[in-house]
C-alpha positions as CSV (number, residue, x, y, z in Angstrom):
1,M,111.4,88.6,159.2
2,Q,111.7,89.8,155.7
3,E,109.9,88.0,152.8
4,R,111.0,87.7,149.9
5,E,108.9,87.0,146.5
6,A,110.6,84.1,145.1
7,W,108.8,83.9,141.5
8,R,105.1,84.0,139.5
9,W,105.1,80.3,138.6
10,I,102.6,78.2,136.2
11,P,103.2,74.6,137.1
12,Q,106.0,73.4,134.7
13,G,108.3,71.5,136.8
14,P,110.7,71.1,139.9
15,R,111.4,74.3,141.5
16,R,114.0,75.0,144.7
17,V,113.2,77.6,147.4
18,L,114.1,78.8,150.6
19,P,112.5,78.9,153.9
20,R,110.1,81.5,154.2
21,D,110.3,82.3,150.3
22,I,106.9,83.5,149.0
23,L,105.5,81.9,146.1
24,T,103.1,82.7,143.7
25,Y,101.4,80.3,141.3
26,T,98.6,80.4,138.9
27,L,96.5,77.2,138.0
28,S,94.9,77.9,134.6
29,F,92.1,75.8,133.4
30,T,90.4,75.4,129.7
31,N,88.1,73.3,128.7
32,A,89.3,72.0,124.9
33,G,85.8,70.8,123.8
34,P,83.7,69.7,122.3
35,G,80.8,69.9,124.9
36,I,80.0,71.7,128.4
37,A,81.5,70.2,131.2
38,H,79.4,69.7,134.3
39,N,80.3,70.1,137.3
40,V,83.9,70.9,137.3
41,V,86.1,70.4,140.3
42,L,89.8,71.6,140.3
43,S,91.9,70.5,143.1
44,D,95.6,71.1,144.1
45,V,97.7,68.9,146.5
46,L,99.4,71.2,149.0
47,L,102.8,69.8,150.1
48,S,103.6,70.4,153.8
49,V,106.0,72.5,153.2
50,L,104.3,75.2,152.0
51,V,102.2,77.1,154.6
52,S,99.6,80.0,154.9
53,P,98.3,79.4,151.6
54,T,96.3,82.1,150.0
55,V,93.9,82.4,147.1
56,V,94.8,85.8,145.6
57,Y,92.2,86.0,142.6
58,A,89.8,83.5,141.3
59,D,88.0,83.8,137.8
60,P,84.1,84.9,138.5
61,G,83.1,81.2,137.3
62,V,85.0,79.9,140.5
63,I,82.2,79.3,142.6
64,S,83.2,77.8,145.8
65,Q,86.4,76.8,147.6
66,H,86.9,73.7,149.9
67,L,90.0,74.6,152.2
68,G,92.2,71.7,153.6
69,I,95.6,70.1,152.7
70,T,94.1,70.2,149.1
71,F,92.5,73.2,148.0
72,A,89.6,72.3,145.6
73,W,87.3,74.4,144.1
74,T,83.7,74.2,142.2
75,I,83.5,75.7,139.1
76,T,80.5,76.7,137.1
77,H,79.9,74.7,133.9
78,L,82.4,75.6,131.1
79,W,81.7,75.6,128.0
80,P,84.0,74.6,125.1
81,H,86.9,76.7,124.7
82,T,86.6,78.9,127.8
83,G,88.0,78.7,131.0
84,G,90.0,81.0,133.8
85,Q,92.7,81.0,136.0
86,I,93.4,80.6,140.3
87,E,96.1,82.3,141.7
88,I,97.6,80.8,144.9
89,R,100.1,82.7,147.5
90,V,102.0,80.2,149.5
91,V,105.0,80.4,152.1
92,V,107.8,77.8,152.5
93,D,108.0,76.6,155.9
94,P,110.4,78.8,158.2
95,A,111.3,75.4,159.3
96,A,112.1,73.5,156.3
97,V,116.0,72.8,155.7
98,P,117.5,73.5,152.3
99,P,117.7,72.7,149.5
100,I,113.9,72.5,148.9
101,T,113.0,71.0,145.8
102,F,109.2,70.7,145.3
103,F,106.8,70.0,142.4
104,D,102.8,70.9,142.4
105,S,100.1,69.1,140.9
106,A,96.8,69.8,140.0
107,E,94.1,67.8,138.5
108,I,90.4,68.8,136.9
109,T,87.2,66.5,136.9
110,A,83.7,67.2,135.6
111,S,80.6,64.6,135.7
112,T,80.6,64.9,132.1
113,P,82.3,61.8,130.1
114,D,85.8,63.3,128.9
115,L,87.2,61.5,125.7
116,V,90.6,62.9,126.6
117,P,91.1,62.5,130.3
118,W,94.9,62.1,129.7
119,N,94.9,65.7,130.1
120,N,93.5,66.7,133.1
121,R,96.6,66.9,135.1
122,A,99.2,69.8,135.5
């Protein structure tokens, strides 16, 4: 089985992939302010066509990972205008039937009231 790295991706829209493609994508997060965001959780629901998920990088502020169909991470308190990244590598299911189009979605939440909640999804 020869796998190929399809692309590095910051979620921006639907993508077409082939079975056995290896995808590495980055979830970037930032606290746009004005206050500290407490008890931050970043979650990413992985589609069933994406298998063997592996976190290949996480900023030091990412303090714990919760595995499952949804990846979720607890992040340290985020000061205004700070953030970080998490890189995830997945394989497109070898049994998937082309054409395969998917769209990834991630969400970030905090216990701190957010005056601009509509910018918490990507």
